[in-house]
C-alpha positions, 0 to 999 in steps of 0.5 A: 530471716530466710528459712529454706527447707531442703528435701532430706532425700536430695541433701543426704547421700543415698545409703544404697549408693554409699554402700555401693561406692564403699563396696567398689572401693573394697573390691579395688582394695581386695584386687590390689592386695591379691596382686601383691600377694600373688607377687609375694608368692612368686618371690617366695617360690623363686627364693625357695628354689634358690635356697634348695639349690644352695643346700644341694650344692653344700651337700655335694661339697660335703660329700666330696670332702669326706 
């Protein structure tokens, strides 16, 4: 029977490095979500502008019809 003793510091992942890796992953995830949010806000802005234009066109048509 062969027993080997391994250094726990070598075999276990360094908690600091794991925390840094998790932090980097969260930062990347945050950047991706931030980019999606920015795109959605731009889309909302353009849709709002389009909606306001159609509302103004309807008001103009209604005022002409009176």
